[in-house]
N, C-alpha and C positions, 0 to 999 in steps of 0.2 A: 555553458548556459550563462546568459547575462544576469547580473544581480540587479537589484532594484534601487541601488543608491543613486542619489542625484549627482550627476557628473559636473565637475568644474572644467574650465577651459584647459587647465593643465593636463587633464585626463586624456585629451585628444592629441597631445604631443607624443611623438614617437621617441625612441631612444637614439635616433640618428643625429649626428652633429649637423647643424644647419650650415650648408656651404654656399652662402651668398656673400657678396662683398659687404664689409662693414658699411653701414649707412644706406644700403640698398632698400628701396621702398617695399620690396617683397617681404621683408621681416614683418612690417606692420600689417600687410594684407594677410599673412599667415595667422597672426595673432587675432585679427578681426574675424577670420573664418572660424577659428577655434572658439572664440567667444560666442559667435553666432550659434554654433552647434550646441554649446552649453546652455545658452538662454532658451533655445528651442527644445532642450531636453531630449535630443535625439540619441538613442542608443548607438554605440559605436558600430555594432554589427548591422545597423540599418543605414549606414552611410558608405557611399562609394565615391572616391575622388579620382577622376580620370584626367590625364594630361597628354599633351603632344610632345613637342620638342622645343627647348628654349630654356632660358634661365628660370622663368616662371614655372615651367613644367617639372621642375624638381620637387615641387610642393608635396605630391603624394608621399614622398619618402618621409616627410616630417609629420605626417598624420597617423595616429594610431587608430586607423579605420581600414576598411577595404580600399585598395588603390590599384591603379594600373597606369604605368608610364608607357604610353603607346608610341606611335611613330609620327613623323612630322606632318602636321595639318590634318590628321585623321582622328583627333580626339572626339569631334562631334559625332562621328560614325560609331565609335566604340561606346560613347556615353549613351547614344540613342539606343543601341542594341542592348546595353545593360538594363536600361529603364524598361524597354518593351519586354525583355525576358523576365525581369523581376520588378514589377511596378511598385512593390512595397519599399524599395530602396530609395533613399534620398540621394540623388546623383548630382555631383558637382563637377563641372568641367573647368579645368584650369588651363588658360591659354594666354598667349601674348599677341601683340598686334601683327607680328610677322607670321606666327604659327596659324592664327585664325584667319587673317585677312589676305594673305598671299597664297601660299601653297594650300591652305585649308579653306580658302574663300568659298569654293563651291559647296563644300560640306556644311560650312557655317550658315550660309543663307538658306539651304534646304532644311536644315534642322529647325531653323526659325519658321520657315514656311509651313512645315509639317506640324509645328507646335508640340513637339515632344516635351514631356514634363521633366526637363533638366534645367539646372542652374549654371549658367556660364559666367565665370569671372574672367573678364578680359583685361589683362594688364597692358596698359598703353603708355609706353615710355618713348614712343616715336623713334625707335632705333632697334637694330638687331644687336643684342648684347652678347649672346653666347658665341656667335660667329665673328665677334670683334669689330662691331661698329659700322655696318653698312646701313644706308637709309632704308626705312621700312614703308609700308603702305600708308602710314599715318604721319610720316615726316613732313614738316612744313615745306612748301615750295621755296626753293632757294637754299635749302639746308645743305651744308657742306659736310661730307662724310668721306670715308675711304672709297666708296663707289660713286660718289658725286663730288669730286674735288673742286668743281667749278659751280656747284650748287645744283640740286635736282630741279629739273624743269617740269616735274610732274605735280599735279594737284593731289592732295591727300584724300583718302577715304575719311568720312565722318562716320564713326561706328553707330551713332544714334540714327543718322539718316539711312544707313545701310540696313539697320535692324528694322526700322519702320517700313522702309521700302520693300523689304522681304516679307511683309505682312506680319511683323512681330507685334506681340500684345503686351510685352513688358520690357521697358528699358529704364535703367537707372544709371546715375553717374556719381562717383565719389572721388576722394583724394586719398592716396595711400596713408598719409600721416593723420588723417581725420578718422581715427578708429571708431569713435562713437557713431559718426554718420555712416561709416562703412558697415557697422553691425546692423544699424537700422535698415539700410537698403538690402543687405543680404537676408535679413529676416523676412522682409517683404517679398524678396525673390523666392524664398523657400515656400512661403505661403501661397504664392501665385501658382495656379494650375496651368501648366504650359511652359514653353521655353522662356526663361528669364535671362536677360542679358544685363550684366552689371559691368559697366566700364569703370576701371579704376585708373585715374591719372597718376602714373607711377614714375618715380625718379630713378634713372640709372646714373649712379655717381661716377662711373668710369667713362662711359662713351657719350652720354648726353645729359650731363649734370645741369640741374636747374631748368630743364626744358619747359616746365610748367610754372616757373618762378613768378611770372608776371601776374598770375592769379592766385598762387598759393602762399606768397609772402604775407605774413601776418600783419604787416603794416598797411596793406591795402586790399587784403582778401575780401573783406566785407563789402567793399565798393565794387569789386570786379566779379563777384560770384553771387548767385541767388540760390538759396535752398528752398526747393519747392515742397509744399505739403498739401495733400489733397484737401479741398474744401477751405483753403485759406488764401487770402489775397497775396499776390505776387509782389511782396514788398522786400526791399533789400537796402543795403548801405550801412555804414558804420552808425549813422544816426537814424536808421530805419525811416528815411525820408524820401526814398526813391522807389519807383514801382514800374510795372509794365501795363500798358494799355493797348487796345487794338485800334489802330488808325486805318480804317478801311479794311484791307486784307493783310496789313503788315503790323508787326509789333513795334512799339515805340517806348523808349525810356522817358519817364516824366519825373518831375520833382513834386512831391506832395506839398501843397501850400503855395505853389506858383501857378499863375494863370487860372486860378479857380479850381485847381485839381485837389480833390479830397481822397481819402482812402476808399470811399465808396465808388470812385471811378476806376480803381485798380482791378485788373482781371483776377478772378478767383480760379485757382487751379483745380481742374477736373481731370484727375489722372485716370478715371474710370470710363471716360467717354469712348464710345466705339469709333467715333470719327477721329482719325489721327492727325487732322490738319494742324491744330494748335500744338499738339505734341511734337510734330516734326519741326515747327518753327522754334519751339523751345530747345529741342535737341541741337539745332543748327546754330544757335546763338554763339557768337565768338567775340572775345575782347579784341579791339577797344570799342567796337560799336555797341556791344551789349555785354551784360554780365553773363558768365558761363553758368548754365543751369546745372545744379547738383540735386541729389535726392531722387525720388521716384518720379520720372517724367511721364511714363505711360504704364498703366496697369489695368488692362481691359480683359473681358472674358471672351473666350472662344472655345470651340471643340478641341479636345486634347487628343493627340495622335494615339498614344499608348492606350488610353481608355477606349477610344473608338475601335482600335485593333482588337482589344480583348472582347468588346461587345460583339464585334463582327464574327470572331471565332466561335463565341458561344452560340450565336444565332445560327450559324452554319452547322455547328455540331448538333444542335437540337433538331434541325431539319433533315440532316443526313441519315440515310439508311445504313451507312457504314459506321459501326460503333467500335469495332475491334480490328486488330490486324488480320484476323481470320476473315472477317467480312471483306476487307480490302482485297486480299489475294484471291478470294473466290468470287469477286464481283466482275461484271462485264463478261467478255467472251473468255471462256475457260476451255482448254483442251488438254489432252493427255498425250505426252510424247513417249512412244514405246521403242 
């Protein structure tokens, strides 16, 4: 039986040695998740952490909660089943860009479309780490790897675009080493009813070191990223003098104080809008043309699959004449074999 003491993030750590490379961004993501659960005051027996295959998918071993290390690309299926079977659980799916968007791509988009109430943490390091350095569905075009020695000729998936295109209602983005921001978006994901996708820009120190360096380096991060907050103007920059405006149907970066631009001209972020048009534009922004959007980009309401399933079962049960197993086996055409 669970006690009533308030848990700290250390209470969510298992007794297993963490077997990730020193300096891997996964360490910070693990700490952020544990801090999130502690701040949400979730009892350990009400948390289930489900993963597929990959470096990121070792995370359930390091959580002192329920967990399931499943098979490649199938974590969305297992997580969905866990939530539908036991809606009282807070279900967290841990996956990587290869696990979720390649072999698991079909399951990923349909979990989003169904809007099952699960929280998906997508580690995006733009590489296959566990299998030793092949390019992944999010690797940049021209990326040189063991499976693309002359540079990949494929265009990458954009996880935000994919999420919103699959009729997703929650998408957020953070950076592995930005633990405070990660905790805030994970808490928002947990509070959202429906599928929550949190993309974490994560660094693989062995096979793709510094892949996000152009926007994560502290020397110019403030000028190359924008942290979105619902109800606040989309202002960014080291001097907080840049912002986003809508020019026709396109976003445009402007400098406050130039050309008559004031902060009143800057777009105000509406994460809760049902219309995903602006959310999609924000999710797709890329450096150097735009700052990369961080924080909660989309957080809208929609019917939730597991809740709808439970309501449908209850409605059918109340209408059905069959209440017991005996009712079932003696219903319809019945005959006796002698």
